[in-house]
N, C-alpha and C positions, 0 to 999 in steps of 0.2 A: 557476272552479277547474279545474285540469288533472287529468285522470285517466289511468290507464294505458291505452294503446291496445290492450293484449292482454287484460286481465281486467277493466278498468273500475275498479280500485282507486284511491283518492286518496293512497295512501302512496308518493308519488313521491320518489325519491332525489335529493338536491341535485345530484349530478353529472349526472344525466339531465335535470334542468331546464336546466342550462347548455348541454348538447349537444342539447336539444330532441328527445330520443328518446322521452320520456314513458313510462318503464317503472317499475313499482312495484318495491319491494325484492325480492320473491319472483321476479318475472319477470326482473329484472335478474340475480339470482344464477343462475337456471336458464340464462339466455342465455350467461353467462360460462362455465359448466360445459360447455355445448354447444360453444362456440367452442374451448375448450381441447381437447376430444375431436377436433375436426376439424383443429386446428392444433397438434399435439403438438410438432413440431420448432421451430416459431416461438415457441411458449410457453416451451420450454426455453431458447432463445436469449435471449428477453426477460428471463427470470429470471436467467440467468447474467450478462448485461450489467448488470442492476440490482444484483446482489450485488457486482459488481466496481466499481461506481461510488461516488463519495464519499457520495452520499445513502444508498445501500444499506449501506455499511460503517458510516456514522454510526447508522443505524437499528439495525443489529445490535449495536453497542456500547451503545446506550441500553437495549436489551432484556436485555443480558447483565450490565451493570454499573450500571444506573440512573443513567447520566450525564445531565447537562443537555444540551439540544439544542446549545448553543454549545460546550460542552466536547467532545461527541461529534464535532461537525464539525471541530473543531481536531485531534482525534486521528486522525480519518479521513484528513485531509490529510497528517499525519505518516506514517501507515502506508502510504499510497499513493505517497508521494514516493519516486522512484527513488534519491535520494541519501540516504535514511535508513539508518542502520546499527544493527545489534543492539547493545544496551548492554553486553553481556558479551563476545562474541567479535568483534564489529565487522563481521559479514557485511552487505554492502549489499543493498538491494532489487534493484538491477539485476543483481547477480551471481546472486541467486535466479532471476531471469527467464532469465538465460543458461543456468544448469544445467537449468532446467525444459525448455528447448527442445533442449539438446544432450546431456544426460546427467544423470541424477538420482541423487544419493547417497541411500542407503536411510534414513539417520538424519534426513533432512528430512521424513519422513512420506510420504503418498501424493503421487504426481505429478500426477494429474488426478482429476476427479470429486468427489463429495461427501466432505467431510472432508480435502481436500487444502489445502495452505498455500502459495499462490503468492506470498506476501509476508510481511513481518514480522507478528508477532502481538502482542497487548497483554498485558502482564504486570503483576499486582498486586505492588508493592514489598512491601506487607504482605498476605499471602494472605487473601482474603476481605474486606479492608477497602477500600471504595471511596474513603474519604477519606485513605488512606495513600499515595496517589500511584501513578502508572502509569509504565511505560517500555516501549519497543519491544524485543522479543526475537525471534530466529529460533525456528523450531519445535524445533530440536535443543536449544537452551539452555533454552527455556521448559518443554519436556516433561521434561527431566532435573531441572531445579530443583524442579518439582512444587510442593507446598505448603511451600516453604522447607525441603525435606528436605536440600538440600545448599547450601553457601555458593557465592558467585559464583566464588571461586578454584577450588573443586573442580569446578564445572561447566565452567569454561574449560579446566582441565587435561584433562578427559575429551573435550570437544569438539575441542580442539586435536589430540589424538591421533587422533581419527577423521578429521579433515580431512587430517592429514599422511599417514595411511594411504591416503586416497582420491585425492590428487593431489600434485603436486610443489611444492616451496617457491616456484617461479616464479609460480604462480598463487595464492599465499597472501599476497600483499602487504597484504591487508585484515585479516589475522588479528591479533588483539591479543595482546600478551605478558602483560599484566595486564588485569583486567576494565575495559573502557572505554578502555584506553590502549594505544598501540603500533602499531595498524594504520593504513592509509591508504585513502582513498576510491578513489583511482586508483593504478595501478602507477607511473605517471610523468606528467609534464606532457604528454608526447607522446601518451600514451594517453588523456588526459582528454577531448579532443574526440571521439575515436573512440567511447569509452564513452558519451558523452552522446548522440551520434547514434544509437547502437544502442538505448539504453534510452529514448530519447525525452525526454531532459532530466535525466540523472542528475547532471550538473555543477551545483553551486549557482551562482546568478547573483551576479556581483560587486557589492559595495556601492558605489553611485555616489559616496559621499563619499570613498572610498579611491582613486578613479581620478584621477590627475593628468595634466594635459596640458602640453606644453612648446611654446613658439612660438619659432621661430628669429628672431634679430634681423637687420636689413638687413646689418650687417657680416659676420655668419656666412654669409649667402647670397653676398656678394661674394667672401669667402675661398674658399668651395666652388667658385664658378664659375672663379676664377683658377687654382685647383689642378687643375681638370679640363682 
């Protein structure tokens, strides 16, 4: 039987058995605390990266809404997808990323640090009811809606006025005219590739079944050659 190499206890943690460090639970906890004190910056970077990862977001959703693991992973993928849009105003994730790096409107909450919202948030369609369905909302729409204190139309009217005050109509191609309807993911087809490159994949992938290919016949090739 293996024992702790520090204190001799046989209460070995399963993780330490796999890594063959042979530390008991108490010594393992003390060692982790000591490592964090010596590596504050690295520990902070590790936590930040985990909280922004699909696994970290899914874990947060399970703790907050009592979702199943499968459902939390599905919603984590939606909330992290750069092409996802707010269900009320239509704000895409990649636009939130753009404003976070270039200029932050006050009504989107904190820009950096704890309590900031660098992506869409999860909203209960029925407040407090985990079985009533969920939807992605930006911080501005979610915070104003609250516990269903305002309707989606009232929220959109207020949020639209804030965005129109903050920037020009040229940059509000995504803004919906009615809740969930009216905006576009990209300003134009020309901008779609550029936005996807900047955001790391904001453009949705085309459905292979909808892609059609055409093959030129020999007569067409002969006609084209003679014409040239």
